[in-house]
TIMI-2910 file (N, C-alpha, C, CB; in pm, 1 decimal, decimal comma, always signed):
<rs>
+----------+----------+----------+----------+----------+----------+----------+----------+----------+----------+----------+----------+------+
!      n_x !      n_y !      n_z !     ca_x !     ca_y !     ca_z !      c_x !      c_y !      c_z !     cb_x !     cb_y !     cb_z ! resn !
+----------+----------+----------+----------+----------+----------+----------+----------+----------+----------+----------+----------+------+
!    +98,0 !    -92,1 !    +47,0 !    +21,3 !    +17,5 !    -13,1 !    +89,8 !   +140,6 !    -28,2 !    -92,9 !    +44,0 !    +59,6 !  Met !
!    +55,7 !   +234,9 !    -86,5 !   +107,0 !   +346,1 !    -88,7 !    +57,5 !   +454,2 !    -39,2 !   +129,4 !   +365,0 !   -181,0 !  Asn !
!    +78,7 !   +576,0 !    -38,8 !    +10,1 !   +685,2 !    +92,8 !    -87,7 !   +723,4 !    -25,1 !   +128,3 !   +848,9 !   +184,5 !  Lys !
!    -86,4 !   +726,3 !   -176,3 !   -210,2 !   +781,8 !   -196,0 !   -305,4 !   +693,4 !   -196,3 !   -218,7 !   +850,4 !   -301,5 !  Lys !
!   -312,4 !   +578,6 !   -224,1 !   -395,1 !   +446,4 !   -199,5 !   -374,7 !   +379,2 !    -69,7 !   -362,7 !   +342,2 !   -303,7 !  Asn !
!   -437,5 !   +407,7 !    +61,3 !   -420,1 !   +300,8 !   +163,2 !   -434,5 !   +151,6 !   +115,2 !   -520,8 !   +324,3 !   +271,2 !  Pro !
!   -577,6 !   +161,6 !    +72,2 !   -619,4 !    +62,5 !   +116,4 !   -608,9 !    -58,4 !    +23,7 !   -733,4 !    +91,4 !   +156,1 !  Thr !
!   -576,8 !    +12,3 !   -142,4 !   -536,2 !    -86,5 !   -223,3 !   -662,4 !    -89,1 !   -331,2 !   -505,7 !   -226,2 !   -137,6 !  Gly !
!   -727,6 !    -74,0 !   -303,6 !   -836,0 !    -76,9 !   -346,3 !   -928,8 !    -23,9 !   -521,8 !   -863,5 !    -19,4 !   -240,6 !  Arg !
!   -831,0 !    +92,7 !   -521,3 !   -851,0 !   +163,5 !   -648,4 !   -815,4 !    +89,0 !   -751,9 !   -783,7 !   +282,3 !   -658,6 !  Arg !
!   -702,3 !    +26,2 !   -727,9 !   -639,1 !    -73,5 !   -869,2 !   -764,8 !   -181,7 !   -883,6 !   -454,7 !   -180,4 !   -828,8 !  Glu !
!   -791,3 !   -194,7 !   -819,1 !   -852,3 !   -365,1 !   -854,1 !   -995,0 !   -261,4 !   -897,7 !   -874,4 !   -531,6 !   -671,7 !  Val !
!  -1069,0 !   -229,5 !   -896,9 !  -1222,3 !   -132,6 !   -938,4 !  -1139,8 !    -67,8 !  -1059,2 !  -1301,4 !    +15,1 !   -792,1 !  Ile !
!  -1010,9 !    -45,9 !  -1091,5 !  -1014,3 !     +5,5 !  -1252,4 !   -975,4 !    -94,1 !  -1314,3 !   -925,3 !   +126,1 !  -1300,6 !  Ala !
!   -912,3 !   -183,0 !  -1274,1 !   -953,8 !   -367,5 !  -1372,5 !  -1041,3 !   -432,1 !  -1389,5 !   -911,3 !   -483,3 !  -1340,8 !  Arg !
!  -1123,2 !   -394,1 !  -1258,3 !  -1307,5 !   -438,0 !  -1295,3 !  -1376,8 !   -385,0 !  -1371,9 !  -1405,7 !   -424,4 !  -1200,3 !  Asp !
!  -1377,8 !   -283,0 !  -1362,6 !  -1458,8 !   -122,9 !  -1444,4 !  -1500,5 !   -206,5 !  -1555,2 !  -1339,2 !    +45,6 !  -1509,2 !  Ala !
!  -1416,7 !   -243,5 !  -1671,8 !  -1420,0 !   -277,5 !  -1805,5 !  -1527,8 !   -369,0 !  -1814,7 !  -1294,1 !   -331,2 !  -1856,8 !  Gly !
!  -1486,3 !   -474,1 !  -1754,9 !  -1541,5 !   -604,8 !  -1710,3 !  -1732,4 !   -582,5 !  -1653,8 !  -1420,8 !   -659,8 !  -1562,8 !  Gly !
!  -1667,2 !   -515,1 !  -1530,7 !  -1834,0 !   -424,6 !  -1560,0 !  -1913,6 !   -369,4 !  -1619,9 !  -1863,6 !   -358,4 !  -1532,5 !  Leu !
!  -1852,6 !   -313,9 !  -1708,9 !  -1925,2 !   -242,9 !  -1819,5 !  -1935,6 !   -337,7 !  -1944,3 !  -1848,1 !   -105,2 !  -1859,4 !  Lys !
!  -1894,3 !   -410,1 !  -1961,9 !  -1942,3 !   -572,3 !  -2046,5 !  -2031,0 !   -617,8 !  -1998,8 !  -1854,0 !   -696,9 !  -2049,2 !  Lys !
!  -1995,1 !   -651,3 !  -1884,9 !  -2142,8 !   -714,0 !  -1811,4 !  -2302,7 !   -645,3 !  -1818,3 !  -2113,4 !   -712,5 !  -1648,4 !  Phe !
!  -2274,4 !   -506,5 !  -1781,5 !  -2413,5 !   -431,5 !  -1833,8 !  -2463,8 !   -397,4 !  -1922,8 !  -2436,9 !   -350,6 !  -1809,6 !  Trp !
!  -2316,1 !   -411,3 !  -2043,6 !  -2393,2 !   -409,9 !  -2186,5 !  -2500,5 !   -481,7 !  -2182,3 !  -2319,3 !   -461,4 !  -2303,1 !  Glu !
!  -2383,4 !   -636,4 !  -2201,2 !  -2441,3 !   -737,8 !  -2230,5 !  -2578,6 !   -806,0 !  -2151,9 !  -2341,8 !   -808,4 !  -2231,4 !  Lys !
!  -2636,7 !   -747,6 !  -2060,5 !  -2753,0 !   -718,8 !  -1997,0 !  -2822,8 !   -683,9 !  -2022,5 !  -2764,0 !   -678,2 !  -1935,2 !  Lys !
!  -2796,0 !   -545,1 !  -2072,5 !  -2930,9 !   -457,6 !  -2165,0 !  -2908,4 !   -462,3 !  -2293,3 !  -2951,6 !   -292,4 !  -2140,3 !  Ile !
!  -2854,0 !   -507,4 !  -2379,7 !  -2872,7 !   -577,5 !  -2473,2 !  -2945,8 !   -689,7 !  -2510,4 !  -2797,8 !   -592,6 !  -2488,6 !  Glu !
!  -2923,6 !   -814,3 !  -2406,9 !  -3001,6 !   -920,6 !  -2427,8 !  -3181,5 !   -872,6 !  -2366,3 !  -2916,4 !  -1056,7 !  -2339,6 !  Lys !
!  -3165,7 !   -778,3 !  -2264,2 !  -3328,7 !   -713,7 !  -2243,6 !  -3361,6 !   -654,9 !  -2361,8 !  -3351,8 !   -592,5 !  -2124,6 !  Gln !
!  -3308,2 !   -561,0 !  -2423,4 !  -3374,1 !   -517,9 !  -2520,0 !  -3380,2 !   -581,1 !  -2631,2 !  -3344,8 !   -420,1 !  -2540,6 !  Thr !
!  -3337,3 !   -690,8 !  -2660,1 !  -3396,7 !   -822,8 !  -2769,3 !  -3501,8 !   -875,1 !  -2727,0 !  -3307,8 !   -951,1 !  -2791,5 !  Val !
!  -3504,0 !   -942,6 !  -2601,9 !  -3648,5 !   -956,4 !  -2532,3 !  -3756,6 !   -883,5 !  -2544,2 !  -3643,5 !   -949,7 !  -2416,3 !  Glu !
!  -3711,6 !   -731,1 !  -2472,9 !  -3827,4 !   -653,8 !  -2499,2 !  -3894,4 !   -647,8 !  -2655,6 !  -3787,5 !   -518,0 !  -2455,7 !  His !
!  -3792,4 !   -641,2 !  -2788,1 !  -3845,1 !   -591,7 !  -2910,4 !  -3906,6 !   -793,2 !  -2949,1 !  -3687,0 !   -486,6 !  -3038,6 !  Gln !
!  -3848,1 !   -864,4 !  -2899,1 !  -3928,3 !   -985,8 !  -2928,0 !  -4056,1 !  -1028,2 !  -2886,9 !  -3868,7 !  -1072,5 !  -2896,1 !  Ser !
!  -4064,9 !   -928,7 !  -2769,7 !  -4214,9 !   -940,5 !  -2679,2 !  -4311,3 !   -829,1 !  -2751,3 !  -4194,3 !   -893,6 !  -2484,9 !  Glu !
!  -4286,9 !   -713,7 !  -2799,4 !  -4321,8 !   -647,3 !  -2845,4 !  -4373,7 !   -716,6 !  -3002,6 !  -4234,2 !   -554,1 !  -2820,7 !  His !
!  -4314,0 !   -730,8 !  -3080,4 !  -4352,7 !   -852,5 !  -3273,5 !  -4462,5 !   -914,2 !  -3173,1 !  -4174,9 !  -1034,5 !  -3373,4 !  Glu !
!  -4424,5 !  -1018,0 !  -3122,0 !  -4492,6 !  -1162,4 !  -3093,6 !  -4658,5 !  -1058,0 !  -3009,9 !  -4353,9 !  -1306,7 !  -2941,7 !  Arg !
!  -4638,0 !   -915,2 !  -2960,8 !  -4734,0 !   -856,5 !  -2948,0 !  -4856,5 !   -794,2 !  -3089,8 !  -4669,1 !   -768,4 !  -2871,3 !  Lys !
!  -4761,3 !   -752,5 !  -3113,2 !  -4847,2 !   -709,8 !  -3262,3 !  -4926,6 !   -799,6 !  -3348,9 !  -4753,5 !   -662,7 !  -3364,8 !  Asn !
!  -4822,2 !   -950,6 !  -3334,5 !  -4905,5 !  -1040,4 !  -3444,8 !  -4997,7 !  -1124,4 !  -3381,6 !  -4816,0 !  -1135,9 !  -3534,1 !  Lys !
!  -5029,8 !  -1098,1 !  -3238,8 !  -5118,4 !  -1132,5 !  -3148,6 !  -5259,8 !  -1093,1 !  -3223,9 !  -5086,6 !  -1060,3 !  -3008,0 !  Ser !
!  -5380,6 !  -1172,4 !  -3212,3 !  -5461,1 !  -1131,2 !  -3266,6 !  -5585,8 !  -1080,7 !  -3141,0 !  -5485,5 !  -1233,4 !  -3371,7 !  Ala !
!  -5492,7 !  -1082,5 !  -3029,6 !  -5574,0 !  -1029,9 !  -2887,8 !  -5576,5 !   -845,3 !  -2936,1 !  -5451,6 !  -1074,9 !  -2694,4 !  Leu !
!  -5523,4 !   -810,9 !  -2946,4 !  -5544,1 !   -665,8 !  -3013,3 !  -5676,8 !   -670,1 !  -3057,1 !  -5445,5 !   -627,6 !  -3140,4 !  Thr !
!  -5638,9 !   -719,5 !  -3173,4 !  -5817,2 !   -735,9 !  -3283,7 !  -5908,8 !   -744,2 !  -3207,6 !  -5856,2 !   -878,6 !  -3387,3 !  Lys !
!  -5919,0 !   -869,2 !  -3123,6 !  -6037,4 !   -907,3 !  -3071,4 !  -6061,5 !   -802,2 !  -2938,1 !  -6030,1 !  -1070,5 !  -3035,8 !  Leu !
!  -5998,1 !   -729,4 !  -2813,5 !  -6010,0 !   -651,5 !  -2749,0 !  -6061,1 !   -512,2 !  -2816,2 !  -5906,3 !   -658,7 !  -2689,7 !  Arg !
!  -6023,5 !   -488,3 !  -2960,4 !  -6055,8 !   -340,1 !  -3008,3 !  -6226,1 !   -379,4 !  -3111,8 !  -5881,9 !   -262,8 !  -3134,0 !  Gln !
!  -6210,0 !   -525,0 !  -3044,7 !  -6420,5 !   -540,4 !  -3186,8 !  -6479,7 !   -570,3 !  -3002,4 !  -6466,7 !   -808,1 !  -3398,7 !  Glu !
!  -6431,8 !   -640,1 !  -2915,9 !  -6488,2 !   -590,0 !  -2769,5 !  -6571,2 !   -494,7 !  -2776,0 !  -6392,1 !   -540,2 !  -2675,7 !  Trp !
!  -6458,1 !   -405,6 !  -2765,2 !  -6448,0 !   -239,1 !  -2684,5 !  -6555,5 !   -146,9 !  -2844,2 !  -6185,9 !   -153,3 !  -2661,9 !  Thr !
!  -6563,1 !   -211,5 !  -2905,8 !  -6676,4 !   -152,2 !  -3009,1 !  -6813,2 !   -202,1 !  -2994,7 !  -6641,7 !   -183,4 !  -3155,8 !  Gln !
!  -6815,4 !   -347,9 !  -2977,3 !  -6959,6 !   -380,9 !  -2962,5 !  -6974,5 !   -355,1 !  -2841,6 !  -7007,9 !   -513,9 !  -2994,8 !  Met !
!  -6928,8 !   -310,0 !  -2705,4 !  -6973,4 !   -288,1 !  -2582,2 !  -6977,5 !   -114,1 !  -2590,4 !  -6870,5 !   -364,6 !  -2463,2 !  Leu !
!  -6931,0 !    -44,8 !  -2696,1 !  -6956,1 !    +82,3 !  -2690,8 !  -7100,0 !   +107,0 !  -2723,8 !  -6867,3 !   +150,4 !  -2772,9 !  Glu !
!  -7116,7 !    +77,1 !  -2863,4 !  -7254,5 !     +9,4 !  -2947,8 !  -7379,9 !     -8,7 !  -2853,2 !  -7218,8 !   -156,8 !  -3012,0 !  Ser !
!  -7328,0 !   -102,1 !  -2758,7 !  -7430,1 !   -193,2 !  -2654,8 !  -7493,9 !    -17,9 !  -2580,2 !  -7308,0 !   -345,4 !  -2497,9 !  Arg !
!  -7358,5 !    +10,4 !  -2485,0 !  -7402,2 !   +128,1 !  -2395,1 !  -7473,3 !   +264,2 !  -2496,0 !  -7248,2 !   +184,3 !  -2303,5 !  Ile !
!  -7430,2 !   +258,5 !  -2568,7 !  -7536,8 !   +353,8 !  -2689,1 !  -7645,1 !   +331,8 !  -2668,3 !  -7534,8 !   +330,9 !  -2842,5 !  Lys !
!  -7652,4 !   +241,5 !  -2729,0 !  -7824,1 !   +175,2 !  -2770,7 !  -7916,2 !   +160,5 !  -2630,0 !  -7814,0 !    -17,7 !  -2849,7 !  Met !
!  -7846,1 !   +113,5 !  -2498,9 !  -7911,2 !   +136,6 !  -2429,6 !  -7956,1 !   +308,4 !  -2347,7 !  -7865,5 !    +43,8 !  -2375,3 !  Leu !
!  -7835,9 !   +373,0 !  -2390,2 !  -7854,2 !   +496,4 !  -2326,5 !  -7962,8 !   +558,1 !  -2430,8 !  -7708,0 !   +584,6 !  -2305,3 !  Gln !
!  -7989,9 !   +521,9 !  -2558,7 !  -8093,8 !   +605,0 !  -2628,4 !  -8238,7 !   +514,7 !  -2599,5 !  -8051,8 !   +624,7 !  -2808,6 !  Cys !
!  -8247,3 !   +442,4 !  -2529,2 !  -8308,1 !   +372,7 !  -2463,2 !  -8379,3 !   +402,2 !  -2381,9 !  -8259,8 !   +315,7 !  -2430,3 !  Phe !
!  -8351,4 !   +470,5 !  -2308,0 !  -8343,9 !   +539,6 !  -2173,0 !  -8430,1 !   +592,3 !  -2210,8 !  -8236,3 !   +616,5 !  -2112,9 !  His !
!  -8326,1 !   +691,6 !  -2314,3 !  -8371,5 !   +852,6 !  -2282,8 !  -8522,1 !   +820,9 !  -2380,2 !  -8230,4 !  +1014,7 !  -2362,0 !  Glu !
!  -8532,2 !   +738,2 !  -2468,4 !  -8709,8 !   +744,6 !  -2499,2 !  -8797,8 !   +664,7 !  -2425,2 !  -8751,6 !   +699,0 !  -2642,7 !  Asp !
!  -8742,8 !   +604,5 !  -2312,0 !  -8871,3 !   +618,8 !  -2213,1 !  -8838,3 !   +713,7 !  -2089,8 !  -8917,6 !   +464,4 !  -2149,8 !  Gln !
!  -8771,0 !   +782,6 !  -2083,2 !  -8818,0 !   +916,6 !  -1994,7 !  -8876,3 !  +1036,6 !  -2048,8 !  -8709,1 !   +972,7 !  -1927,9 !  Lys !
!  -8891,9 !  +1022,4 !  -2225,8 !  -8927,2 !  +1086,7 !  -2308,9 !  -9058,7 !  +1086,4 !  -2315,0 !  -8873,8 !  +1061,0 !  -2402,2 !  Arg !
!  -9099,6 !   +906,9 !  -2330,7 !  -9214,9 !   +922,6 !  -2329,2 !  -9322,2 !   +881,7 !  -2184,9 !  -9236,0 !   +857,6 !  -2443,6 !  Gln !
!  -9237,3 !   +885,8 !  -2103,9 !  -9301,8 !   +820,4 !  -1944,8 !  -9325,6 !  +1023,8 !  -1910,0 !  -9123,8 !   +682,2 !  -1787,6 !  Leu !
!  -9221,9 !  +1158,4 !  -1966,3 !  -9264,7 !  +1274,9 !  -1953,6 !  -9385,4 !  +1328,7 !  -2040,4 !  -9160,8 !  +1342,7 !  -1968,0 !  Tyr !
!  -9376,3 !  +1267,4 !  -2154,5 !  -9464,4 !  +1309,0 !  -2218,8 !  -9654,7 !  +1265,6 !  -2215,6 !  -9396,0 !  +1283,1 !  -2325,5 !  Ala !
!  -9559,1 !  +1164,0 !  -2121,7 !  -9744,0 !  +1070,9 !  -2091,1 !  -9794,6 !  +1175,3 !  -1971,3 !  -9738,0 !   +841,5 !  -1998,6 !  Gly !
!  -9727,7 !  +1181,8 !  -1873,9 !  -9761,6 !  +1275,3 !  -1755,5 !  -9772,9 !  +1376,2 !  -1782,4 !  -9690,5 !  +1286,9 !  -1660,1 !  Ser !
!  -9747,0 !  +1431,0 !  -1908,1 !  -9783,0 !  +1577,9 !  -1947,9 !  -9924,1 !  +1614,7 !  -1975,3 !  -9712,3 !  +1614,4 !  -2068,6 !  Lys !
!  -9974,8 !  +1472,7 !  -2090,3 ! -10096,5 !  +1487,4 !  -2091,7 ! -10207,1 !  +1478,8 !  -2054,4 ! -10108,9 !  +1473,0 !  -2128,2 !  Glu !
! -10132,6 !  +1349,4 !  -1906,6 ! -10238,0 !  +1284,2 !  -1814,3 ! -10261,7 !  +1454,6 !  -1697,9 ! -10149,1 !  +1096,2 !  -1711,0 !  Ser !
! -10167,5 !  +1530,3 !  -1718,6 ! -10211,5 !  +1614,8 !  -1656,2 ! -10277,2 !  +1731,7 !  -1720,6 ! -10126,7 !  +1639,9 !  -1588,3 !  Ser !
! -10276,1 !  +1724,1 !  -1852,8 ! -10319,6 !  +1833,8 !  -1940,2 ! -10490,0 !  +1806,1 !  -1943,2 ! -10236,2 !  +1825,1 !  -2104,1 !  Gln !
! -10501,0 !  +1669,7 !  -1934,7 ! -10656,4 !  +1564,9 !  -1949,6 ! -10738,5 !  +1618,8 !  -1811,0 ! -10620,2 !  +1343,5 !  -1934,0 !  Asn !
! -10678,2 !  +1634,0 !  -1757,6 ! -10723,3 !  +1673,3 !  -1569,2 ! -10773,4 !  +1805,9 !  -1573,8 ! -10575,2 !  +1680,2 !  -1436,3 !  Asn !
! -10678,6 !  +1885,4 !  -1626,6 ! -10731,7 !  +2029,3 !  -1650,6 ! -10803,9 !  +2072,5 !  -1721,1 ! -10669,8 !  +2099,4 !  -1673,3 !  Val !
! -10853,0 !  +2014,4 !  -1861,2 ! -10969,3 !  +2048,5 !  -1925,7 ! -11077,0 !  +1980,6 !  -1896,4 ! -10957,3 !  +2044,3 !  -2045,7 !  Lys !
! -11098,4 !  +1832,9 !  -1804,2 ! -11239,2 !  +1790,6 !  -1765,6 ! -11230,1 !  +1889,0 !  -1614,9 ! -11264,7 !  +1587,7 !  -1746,7 !  Thr !
! -11178,5 !  +1919,5 !  -1521,5 ! -11172,2 !  +2041,4 !  -1414,9 ! -11256,2 !  +2139,0 !  -1501,2 ! -11001,3 !  +2106,8 !  -1371,1 !  Thr !
! -11223,3 !  +2210,5 !  -1583,2 ! -11293,8 !  +2338,2 !  -1614,0 ! -11417,7 !  +2258,9 !  -1742,5 ! -11157,0 !  +2484,2 !  -1686,6 !  Ala !
+----------+----------+----------+----------+----------+----------+----------+----------+----------+----------+----------+----------+------+
</rs>
């Protein structure tokens, strides 16, 4: 050990830095390749298309039900309005 480096660790770290860099570069490259292959697999999958079709079908169903409920409300309101007008005419 010298005065500049009392523990002697600096040389070990310097020699291992290149090895660590290569290790992590390989790890990152492997992960990137796996991510790309998974992305390609998902794009080829029919699941996305099925999800879109189901979403469209459910949205149209919701829209239809909302229109149905609005029509019922209008009919109910119109019916109550007519009956109140009939009551006014009969009492007059």
